[in-house]
C-alpha positions in Angstrom: 93.6 -98.6 20.6 95.6 -97.5 17.6 98.6 -95.2 18.1 99.1 -92.1 16.1 102.6 -91.3 15.0 104.1 -88.2 16.6 104.5 -86.3 13.4 100.8 -86.8 12.6 99.8 -85.6 16.1 102.0 -82.5 15.7 100.6 -81.8 12.2 97.0 -82.0 13.5 97.8 -79.7 16.4 99.4 -77.2 14.1 96.4 -77.3 11.8 94.1 -76.7 14.7 96.3 -73.9 16.1 96.6 -72.1 12.7 92.8 -72.4 12.1 91.4 -71.7 15.6 93.5 -68.7 16.5 92.7 -66.7 13.3 89.0 -67.7 13.6 88.9 -66.5 17.2 90.7 -63.3 16.2 88.3 -62.6 13.4 85.3 -63.3 15.6 86.7 -60.9 18.2 87.2 -58.1 15.6 83.7 -58.6 14.2 82.2 -58.3 17.7 84.2 -55.2 18.6 83.2 -53.6 15.2 79.6 -54.3 15.9 79.8 -52.8 19.4 81.5 -49.7 18.0 78.9 -49.3 15.3 76.1 -49.8 17.9 77.7 -47.2 20.2 78.0 -44.6 17.4 74.4 -45.2 16.4 73.3 -44.7 20.0 75.4 -41.6 20.3 73.9 -40.2 17.1 70.4 -40.9 18.2 71.1 -39.4 21.6 72.4 -36.2 20.1 69.3 -36.1 17.8 67.1 -36.4 20.8 69.0 -33.6 22.7 68.8 -31.3 19.7 65.1 -31.9 19.2 64.5 -31.4 23.0 66.5 -28.1 22.9 64.5 -26.9 19.9 61.2 -27.7 21.6 62.0 -26.3 25.0 62.6 -22.6 25.1 64.2 -21.0 28.1 61.7 -19.1 30.2 62.1 -15.3 30.3 62.0 -15.3 34.1 65.0 -17.6 34.2 67.0 -15.4 31.8 66.2 -12.3 33.8 67.1 -14.1 37.1 70.5 -15.1 35.6 71.2 -11.6 34.5 70.3 -10.3 38.0 72.5 -12.8 39.7 75.5 -12.3 37.4 75.2 -8.5 37.7 75.1 -8.6 41.5 78.1 -11.0 41.6 80.2 -9.0 39.3 79.3 -5.8 41.2 80.2 -7.4 44.5 83.5 -8.7 43.1 84.5 -5.3 41.8 83.7 -3.7 45.2 85.5 -6.5 47.1 82.5 -7.9 48.9 82.7 -11.6 49.8 78.9 -12.3 50.3 76.2 -11.6 47.7 72.5 -11.8 48.7 70.1 -12.5 45.8 66.3 -12.8 45.9 64.8 -15.2 43.4 61.4 -16.7 42.8 60.7 -19.8 44.9 60.5 -21.9 41.8 64.1 -21.0 40.7 66.9 -23.1 42.1 70.5 -21.8 42.3 73.5 -24.1 42.6 77.3 -23.8 42.3 78.3 -26.8 40.2 82.0 -25.9 40.3 84.0 -23.1 41.8 83.5 -21.1 38.6 80.1 -22.4 37.4 76.7 -21.2 38.5 73.5 -23.1 37.5 69.9 -21.8 37.6 67.0 -24.3 37.2 63.3 -24.0 37.1 60.6 -26.6 36.4 58.7 -26.2 33.1 56.1 -28.3 31.3 58.8 -30.1 29.3 61.0 -30.8 32.4 63.7 -28.7 34.0 65.0 -25.6 32.2 68.6 -24.9 33.0 70.9 -22.0 32.5 74.7 -22.0 33.2 77.1 -19.2 33.7 80.9 -19.5 34.2 83.1 -16.8 35.6 86.7 -16.2 34.7 88.0 -14.1 37.6 85.4 -15.0 40.3 85.4 -18.2 42.4 82.2 -19.3 44.1 82.9 -20.8 47.5 79.4 -21.9 48.3 75.7 -21.1 47.8 73.3 -21.2 50.7 69.6 -20.9 50.6 68.2 -18.4 53.2 64.7 -17.3 54.1 65.1 -14.2 51.9 66.7 -15.9 48.9 70.3 -17.1 48.4 73.7 -16.1 49.8 76.6 -16.6 47.4 80.0 -16.6 49.0 82.7 -15.5 46.4 86.3 -14.7 46.1 88.1 -12.8 43.3 91.2 -14.3 41.7 
């Protein structure tokens, strides 16, 4: 078997190193750019879908009225220092506390679920419980 001189071996290894590393780096950059482009396209199409869905699905009047009733009774109870608010809603309307300052009302529609949110600045919602007569909302004022 023929022997390669040491300088030729080093030269071949240097050539391989200086060609393979940049090639691997370029391939990595191309792959990440393609992923970034694909993510931005998906994000754009998702926002288009959400906009179109929001345009098609109008919020039912009964849900808006229910939200106004709930907000009014919570604010009235907070101003009179009450800790528990009782609210009667239609059976199809669901009331949830998503965060201590965020209230969510949902109702099923033909297009899916219609949802309304309301956040409070000076009122904290401790918990929302469903009772036989409606919902009890436990609040505290800050």
